[in-house]
C-alpha positions as CSV (number, residue, x, y, z in Angstrom):
1,M,8.2,-24.9,3.9
2,Y,7.4,-23.5,0.5
3,A,8.7,-20.1,-0.5
4,S,6.4,-20.1,-3.6
5,L,3.8,-22.3,-5.2
6,Y,6.5,-23.9,-7.3
7,Y,8.0,-25.7,-4.4
8,M,4.7,-26.8,-3.0
9,F,3.6,-28.3,-6.4
10,A,7.0,-29.9,-6.9
11,D,6.9,-31.5,-3.4
12,L,3.2,-32.6,-3.5
13,F,2.7,-33.4,-7.1
14,G,6.2,-33.9,-8.6
15,V,5.7,-31.2,-11.2
16,H,8.2,-28.5,-11.9
17,W,6.4,-25.5,-13.5
18,E,8.9,-22.7,-13.4
19,W,6.3,-20.0,-13.8
20,L,4.9,-20.9,-10.4
21,K,8.0,-19.4,-8.8
22,M,6.5,-16.0,-9.3
23,V,3.6,-16.8,-7.0
24,Q,5.1,-16.3,-3.5
25,M,3.4,-18.4,-0.9
26,F,3.1,-15.6,1.6
27,G,1.6,-13.2,-0.9
28,C,-0.7,-15.8,-2.2
29,M,-2.1,-16.5,1.2
30,V,-2.5,-12.8,2.0
31,A,-4.5,-12.4,-1.2
32,I,-6.7,-15.4,-0.2
33,A,-7.0,-13.8,3.3
34,Y,-8.3,-10.5,1.8
35,L,-10.7,-12.4,-0.5
36,T,-12.0,-14.4,2.5
37,A,-12.5,-11.3,4.6
38,S,-14.2,-9.5,1.8
39,Y,-16.7,-12.3,1.3
40,V,-17.5,-12.4,5.0
41,F,-17.8,-8.6,5.2
42,S,-20.1,-8.5,2.1
43,K,-22.4,-11.2,3.6
44,E,-22.6,-9.3,6.9
45,L,-23.4,-6.0,5.1
46,Q,-26.2,-7.7,3.1
47,R,-27.6,-9.2,6.3
48,K,-27.6,-5.9,8.1
49,E,-29.4,-4.3,5.1
50,R,-32.0,-7.0,5.1
51,D,-32.6,-6.4,8.8
52,G,-33.0,-2.7,8.2
53,L,-29.9,-1.7,10.2
54,I,-28.1,-0.1,7.3
55,H,-29.6,1.4,4.1
56,P,-28.7,2.1,0.5
57,F,-27.8,5.6,-0.5
58,T,-27.9,7.6,-3.7
59,K,-25.2,9.5,-5.4
60,K,-25.2,12.0,-8.3
61,V,-23.4,10.9,-11.4
62,F,-23.1,12.4,-14.9
63,I,-23.8,10.1,-17.8
64,G,-23.2,10.8,-21.5
65,E,-20.1,12.9,-21.0
66,K,-17.2,12.6,-23.4
67,A,-13.9,11.3,-22.2
68,S,-11.9,14.0,-20.3
69,I,-8.2,14.5,-20.7
70,Y,-7.8,13.5,-17.1
71,Q,-9.6,10.1,-17.6
72,L,-7.5,9.4,-20.7
73,L,-4.3,10.4,-19.1
74,E,-5.1,8.2,-16.1
75,A,-5.9,5.2,-18.3
76,F,-2.6,5.7,-20.2
77,I,-0.4,6.0,-17.2
78,V,-1.8,3.0,-15.4
79,T,-1.6,0.7,-18.5
80,F,1.8,2.1,-19.5
81,I,3.2,1.0,-16.1
82,I,1.5,-2.5,-16.5
83,G,2.9,-2.9,-20.0
84,Y,6.3,-1.6,-19.0
85,K,6.6,-4.3,-16.3
86,L,4.8,-7.2,-18.1
87,V,6.9,-7.1,-21.3
88,Y,10.1,-6.8,-19.3
89,I,9.0,-9.8,-17.2
90,A,8.1,-11.8,-20.4
91,L,11.6,-11.1,-21.9
92,N,13.5,-11.7,-18.6
93,F,11.4,-14.5,-17.1
94,T,14.2,-16.4,-15.5
95,D,15.4,-13.3,-13.6
96,F,11.8,-12.6,-12.6
97,T,11.2,-16.1,-11.1
98,N,14.5,-16.0,-9.2
99,D,13.7,-12.6,-7.6
100,T,10.0,-11.8,-8.2
101,Q,9.7,-9.0,-5.6
102,G,13.0,-7.4,-6.8
103,A,11.8,-7.4,-10.4
104,I,8.4,-5.9,-9.6
105,L,9.8,-3.1,-7.4
106,S,12.8,-2.2,-9.5
107,L,12.7,0.6,-12.1
108,K,13.5,-1.9,-14.9
109,G,11.0,-2.3,-17.6
110,N,10.2,-2.1,-21.4
111,I,9.3,1.3,-22.6
112,L,8.0,0.0,-26.0
113,G,5.7,-2.5,-24.2
114,G,4.4,0.2,-22.0
115,L,3.7,2.6,-24.9
116,I,1.9,0.0,-27.0
117,L,-0.4,-1.2,-24.2
118,G,-1.0,2.3,-22.9
119,I,-2.0,3.6,-26.4
120,I,-4.2,0.6,-27.2
121,Y,-6.1,0.8,-23.8
122,T,-6.4,4.6,-23.9
123,Y,-8.0,4.4,-27.4
124,M,-10.4,1.6,-26.3
125,R,-11.4,3.8,-23.3
126,Y,-12.0,6.8,-25.6
127,R,-14.1,4.7,-28.0
128,E,-16.2,3.3,-25.1
129,K,-17.0,6.8,-23.8
130,E,-17.9,8.0,-27.3
131,K,-20.4,5.1,-27.6
132,Q,-22.1,6.2,-24.4
133,R,-21.9,9.9,-25.2
134,L,-25.2,11.9,-25.3
135,P,-26.0,15.1,-27.0
136,E,-26.6,16.6,-23.6
137,P,-24.9,14.9,-20.6
138,K,-27.3,14.6,-17.7
139,L,-27.1,14.2,-13.9
140,V,-28.9,11.2,-12.5
141,D,-29.3,9.5,-9.2
142,E,-27.5,6.1,-8.7
143,T,-28.5,3.8,-5.9
144,V,-25.6,2.2,-4.0
145,H,-26.0,-0.7,-1.6
146,P,-23.4,-0.8,1.2
147,Y,-22.1,-4.3,0.2
148,Q,-21.2,-2.8,-3.2
149,L,-18.5,-0.9,-1.5
150,T,-16.7,-4.1,-0.4
151,G,-14.3,-4.0,-3.4
152,N,-13.2,-0.4,-2.7
153,V,-12.9,-1.1,1.1
154,T,-10.7,-4.1,0.3
155,L,-8.4,-2.1,-1.9
156,I,-8.1,0.8,0.6
157,S,-7.4,-1.5,3.5
158,A,-4.8,-3.5,1.5
159,G,-2.9,-0.4,0.3
160,A,-3.1,1.6,3.6
161,G,-2.5,-1.6,5.6
162,L,0.7,-2.3,3.7
163,L,1.9,1.2,4.3
164,G,1.0,1.0,8.0
165,A,2.7,-2.4,8.3
166,K,5.9,-1.0,6.8
167,L,5.9,2.2,8.9
168,F,5.3,0.4,12.2
169,D,8.0,-2.2,11.3
170,G,10.3,0.8,10.5
171,L,9.7,2.1,14.0
172,E,10.4,-1.4,15.4
173,N,13.7,-1.6,13.5
174,F,14.5,2.1,13.4
175,S,18.2,1.7,12.9
176,D,17.8,-0.4,9.7
177,F,15.1,1.9,8.5
178,I,17.3,5.0,8.8
179,K,20.2,3.4,6.9
180,H,18.1,2.4,3.9
181,P,14.6,4.1,4.1
182,V,13.6,3.7,0.4
183,E,14.7,0.1,0.1
184,Y,13.0,-0.6,3.5
185,L,9.6,0.9,2.5
186,F,9.6,-0.8,-0.9
187,S,10.5,-4.3,0.2
188,F,7.8,-6.9,1.1
189,S,9.8,-8.2,4.0
190,G,9.2,-6.9,7.5
191,L,5.5,-6.3,8.0
192,T,3.9,-5.4,11.4
193,V,0.4,-6.6,11.8
194,Y,-0.8,-3.9,14.2
195,G,0.6,-1.2,11.9
196,G,-1.4,-2.6,9.0
197,L,-4.5,-3.0,11.2
198,I,-4.4,0.5,12.6
199,V,-3.6,2.5,9.5
200,G,-5.8,0.4,7.3
201,S,-8.8,0.7,9.7
202,I,-8.4,4.5,9.9
203,S,-8.3,4.9,6.1
204,V,-11.3,2.7,5.6
205,L,-13.3,4.5,8.3
206,Y,-12.5,7.8,6.7
207,Y,-13.8,6.5,3.4
208,I,-17.0,5.1,4.9
209,K,-17.6,8.4,6.8
210,K,-17.3,10.3,3.5
211,K,-20.0,7.9,2.0
212,G,-22.3,8.8,4.9
213,M,-22.7,5.2,6.2
214,S,-23.2,4.2,9.8
215,L,-19.7,3.7,11.2
216,L,-20.7,1.5,14.1
217,H,-22.7,-0.9,12.0
218,F,-19.9,-0.9,9.4
219,M,-17.3,-1.7,12.1
220,D,-19.5,-4.5,13.5
221,A,-19.8,-6.1,10.1
222,A,-16.1,-5.8,9.6
223,A,-15.2,-7.4,12.9
224,P,-15.7,-11.1,12.0
225,A,-14.1,-10.5,8.6
226,M,-11.0,-9.1,10.1
227,M,-10.6,-12.0,12.5
228,I,-11.0,-14.7,9.8
229,G,-8.8,-12.8,7.4
230,Y,-6.0,-12.7,10.0
231,S,-6.4,-16.4,10.6
232,V,-6.0,-17.2,6.9
233,G,-3.1,-14.8,6.5
234,R,-1.1,-16.5,9.2
235,I,-1.3,-19.7,7.2
236,G,1.0,-18.0,4.7
237,C,3.5,-17.1,7.5
238,Q,3.5,-20.8,8.6
239,M,3.8,-22.3,5.1
240,A,6.5,-19.8,3.9
241,G,8.5,-19.7,7.1
242,D,8.7,-15.9,7.1
243,G,10.2,-15.5,10.5
244,D,7.1,-15.0,12.5
245,W,7.8,-18.1,14.5
246,G,8.3,-18.5,18.2
247,I,11.2,-18.8,20.6
248,A,13.3,-22.0,20.9
249,N,11.3,-24.9,22.2
250,L,13.5,-27.8,23.3
251,A,11.0,-29.3,25.7
252,P,9.5,-32.7,24.9
253,K,6.0,-32.8,23.5
254,P,3.4,-33.0,26.2
255,G,1.5,-36.3,26.5
256,W,-1.8,-34.7,25.8
257,M,-0.5,-33.7,22.3
258,S,0.9,-37.2,21.6
259,F,-1.7,-37.9,18.9
260,L,-0.7,-34.7,17.0
261,P,2.2,-34.2,14.5
262,D,5.5,-33.2,16.2
263,W,5.6,-29.9,14.1
264,M,2.6,-28.6,16.0
265,W,4.7,-28.5,19.2
266,S,8.2,-27.6,17.9
267,F,9.5,-27.1,14.3
268,N,12.7,-26.3,12.5
269,Y,11.1,-24.6,9.5
270,P,13.1,-26.4,6.8
271,H,13.4,-24.5,3.4
272,N,12.0,-21.3,5.1
273,V,12.0,-18.2,2.9
274,I,14.3,-16.1,5.1
275,G,17.0,-18.6,6.0
276,N,19.8,-17.0,4.1
277,T,19.2,-13.6,5.9
278,L,19.5,-15.1,9.4
279,P,22.8,-15.2,11.3
280,S,24.9,-18.3,10.6
281,D,24.6,-19.5,14.2
282,Q,20.8,-19.8,13.9
283,V,20.6,-22.0,10.8
284,V,22.0,-25.2,9.4
285,S,22.1,-26.6,5.9
286,I,19.7,-29.3,4.9
287,P,21.6,-32.4,3.7
288,G,21.2,-33.2,0.0
289,C,19.3,-30.0,-0.8
290,V,20.3,-28.3,-4.0
291,E,17.5,-25.7,-4.3
292,K,17.6,-22.0,-3.4
293,Y,16.1,-22.5,0.0
294,C,18.3,-25.1,1.7
295,L,18.5,-23.9,5.3
296,M,16.5,-24.7,8.5
297,L,16.6,-23.4,12.0
298,K,19.4,-24.9,14.2
299,Y,16.9,-25.3,17.1
300,P,13.2,-26.1,16.9
301,V,10.8,-23.3,17.8
302,F,7.1,-22.8,18.7
303,P,5.1,-22.7,15.4
304,T,3.3,-19.5,16.5
305,P,1.7,-18.7,13.1
306,F,-0.1,-22.1,13.3
307,Y,-1.3,-21.4,16.8
308,E,-2.6,-18.0,15.7
309,T,-4.4,-19.5,12.8
310,V,-6.2,-22.0,15.1
311,M,-6.9,-19.4,17.8
312,C,-8.3,-16.8,15.5
313,A,-10.4,-19.4,13.6
314,I,-12.0,-20.4,16.9
315,L,-12.6,-16.7,17.8
316,F,-14.1,-16.1,14.4
317,F,-16.7,-18.9,14.8
318,I,-17.6,-17.6,18.3
319,M,-18.1,-14.1,16.8
320,W,-20.1,-15.6,13.9
321,R,-22.5,-17.3,16.3
322,L,-22.9,-14.2,18.4
323,R,-23.4,-11.7,15.6
324,K,-27.2,-12.0,15.3
325,K,-27.7,-12.0,19.1
326,I,-25.9,-8.8,19.7
327,T,-28.1,-5.8,18.8
328,A,-26.2,-2.9,20.4
329,P,-24.2,-1.1,17.6
330,G,-20.5,-1.1,18.4
331,V,-20.5,-4.1,20.7
332,M,-19.4,-6.7,18.1
333,F,-16.4,-4.6,17.1
334,S,-15.6,-4.1,20.8
335,I,-15.6,-7.8,21.3
336,Y,-13.2,-8.1,18.4
337,L,-10.8,-5.6,20.0
338,A,-10.9,-7.4,23.3
339,M,-10.3,-10.8,21.7
340,N,-7.6,-9.5,19.5
341,G,-5.8,-7.9,22.4
342,V,-5.8,-11.1,24.5
343,E,-4.8,-13.4,21.6
344,R,-1.9,-11.2,20.5
345,F,-0.6,-10.5,24.0
346,L,-0.5,-14.3,24.8
347,I,1.2,-15.3,21.6
348,E,3.9,-12.7,22.1
349,L,5.0,-14.5,25.2
350,I,6.4,-17.3,23.1
351,R,7.1,-15.4,19.8
352,V,10.4,-13.9,18.5
353,N,10.2,-10.2,18.2
354,V,12.1,-7.0,18.7
355,K,11.7,-5.9,22.4
356,Y,11.8,-2.4,23.9
357,D,13.4,-1.6,27.3
358,I,10.7,0.3,29.2
359,F,11.5,1.0,32.8
360,G,13.5,-2.1,33.0
361,F,10.8,-4.3,31.4
362,K,11.5,-6.0,28.1
363,I,8.3,-5.8,26.0
364,T,7.4,-6.0,22.3
365,Q,5.5,-3.4,20.3
366,A,2.5,-5.8,20.1
367,Q,2.5,-6.2,23.9
368,I,2.2,-2.4,24.2
369,I,-0.6,-2.2,21.8
370,S,-2.6,-5.3,22.6
371,P,-3.5,-4.3,26.2
372,I,-4.8,-1.0,24.8
373,F,-7.0,-2.9,22.3
374,F,-8.3,-5.1,25.2
375,L,-9.1,-2.2,27.4
376,L,-10.8,-0.3,24.5
377,G,-12.8,-3.5,23.8
378,I,-14.0,-3.9,27.4
379,F,-14.9,-0.2,27.7
380,G,-16.7,-0.4,24.3
381,I,-18.8,-3.4,25.4
382,Y,-19.9,-1.5,28.5
383,Y,-20.4,1.8,26.8
384,F,-22.3,0.7,23.7
385,N,-24.5,-1.7,25.7
386,K,-25.4,1.1,28.1
387,R,-26.0,3.6,25.2
388,A,-28.4,1.1,23.5
389,K,-30.3,0.5,26.8
390,N,-30.6,4.3,27.3
391,A,-31.9,4.7,23.8
392,I,-34.6,2.1,24.3
393,A,-35.6,3.7,27.7
394,T,-36.1,7.1,26.1
395,E,-38.3,5.8,23.2
């Protein structure tokens, strides 16, 4: 397992570049997952526009205006924060590499660095607006293609998704959340996928609705992207060993898996990123290890992040093959909901997670939400297909 790219490069290539410790494995793979999903989403929006299913729109913009106080203040605040943290990191690089997340989320920084960068960028922004300034600012129409919104959609889904993931995890671990609510919300540990999916999706749909785009075609375009993004993101969970693994698996590897590596059946997750936060009876020390992450699980477990990566990659390719054959708006997204619900419900059967006691049944948060997703998906497939047929019949 590799907590950061430093450990991966040291293991695979024998190089020890300290600066790579700041690049956390999980965060790196999440970023790659978002980039992958954004690319797939953009390609689908472009295809739908070529097929005449969605259309560009125009918006009114002022050109030639001078820089407003609000614009300059916004530029200064953003770059002040960046400079405040960057200069502090540069002057305390060892501390930063040892605790990257803590350094970023703390209030520590360099005021002088923030002021210098903030003033320089704000002046550059002012000069840029002055060069574009016209004697009389005018209002013009600007054409926007749907795929050009991909960047904004990605940022909104990432920000709202992180908040949702933390809130749902707080509900799942309510006692810990109540004890330290601020620390809990501002840490990168403890993220609930369904929380991120639900809050991120609602936020993006609100943004798209404000832009006047077709919600159903947008949701259909996003469906395969969400599936492949989740698949790639789970690679980060597997490689970092972030605790999203399965229950103990002491059974011998089945004969039909004999040609596969043992870790695909059961795994101890050596050097995992959360080992030192687990109870002492769940982990053991790795002999000869002198690095920061020197623990592994006492008993091997199912490598559920790996299973989800494989399952969701297969589901993505199925969706990708179907996308041009499905013409009823809303059906592709409904298929995604149904597939997502089945996949997550099944993986929860062998995955470690907090369980609720509901009428005597022990069930996880995901096992409550996933059947709802499945039922919504099945209903959506029926409803949107029927609506499309009725629309054709009335033409």
